[in-house]
C-alpha positions in Angstrom: 0.0 0.0 0.0 2.9 2.4 0.8 4.5 1.9 -2.6 1.1 2.5 -4.4 0.6 5.7 -2.3 4.1 6.9 -3.1 3.6 6.1 -6.9 0.4 8.1 -6.8 2.1 11.1 -5.1 4.7 11.0 -7.8 2.4 10.4 -10.8 -0.1 13.0 -9.7 2.7 15.4 -8.8 1.3 15.8 -5.3 3.4 17.3 -2.5 2.2 14.8 0.1 -0.5 12.3 1.0 -1.9 10.4 4.0 -2.2 6.6 4.2 -4.3 5.5 7.1 -5.1 1.9 8.1 -7.9 1.2 10.5 -8.2 -2.2 12.0 -10.7 -3.9 14.3 -7.9 -5.8 15.9 -5.1 -4.8 18.3 -2.1 -3.2 16.5 1.0 -5.5 16.5 4.2 -4.1 18.0 5.8 -4.4 14.5 3.1 -2.2 13.0 3.4 0.4 15.8 7.2 0.4 15.5 7.2 0.7 11.7 4.6 3.5 11.5 6.2 5.5 14.3 9.7 5.3 12.7 8.4 6.0 9.1 10.1 9.1 7.9 9.3 9.8 4.3 8.3 13.4 4.2 5.8 13.0 1.3 3.7 10.4 3.0 2.1 10.6 6.4 1.2 7.2 7.9 -1.3 6.3 10.6 -2.6 3.0 12.0 -5.5 2.8 14.3 -7.4 0.1 16.2 -11.1 0.4 16.9 -10.7 -2.5 19.4 -8.1 -0.8 21.6 -8.6 2.8 20.4 -4.8 2.9 19.8 -3.6 5.4 17.3 0.0 5.7 16.0 1.2 8.1 13.4 4.5 8.6 11.6 6.9 11.1 13.3 6.9 13.6 10.5 5.0 16.9 10.1 2.6 15.2 7.6 2.2 12.2 9.9 1.5 14.2 13.0 -1.0 16.4 11.1 -3.2 13.3 10.7 -4.2 13.4 14.4 -4.8 17.2 14.4 -6.6 17.6 11.1 -8.7 14.4 11.0 -9.4 14.1 14.7 -8.9 10.3 14.6 -8.5 10.1 18.3 -12.0 11.5 18.7 -13.4 9.0 16.2 -11.7 6.1 18.1 -13.1 7.3 21.4 -16.6 7.3 19.8 -16.2 3.5 19.4 -16.1 3.3 23.2 -19.5 4.8 23.5 -21.1 3.1 20.5 -21.4 6.5 18.6 -19.4 5.6 15.5 -21.2 4.0 12.6 
């Protein structure tokens, strides 16, 4: 998925893009480690679990902006109260 997203960024001459994976399962330590260490400036990564409400983003400006701009933390908390559909 990452390579497809990067190819799209290049082919469409975009400056950046987000790639967000949302799972109904717990995030594995490998996923958390990979996403948090990902450092390509043109692609912000995020992985989220609706089960545990965990959210991890890549440690770049684009990655950190996912939390702020999309308010994914708020969406994940809504799963705790049955408000998300």
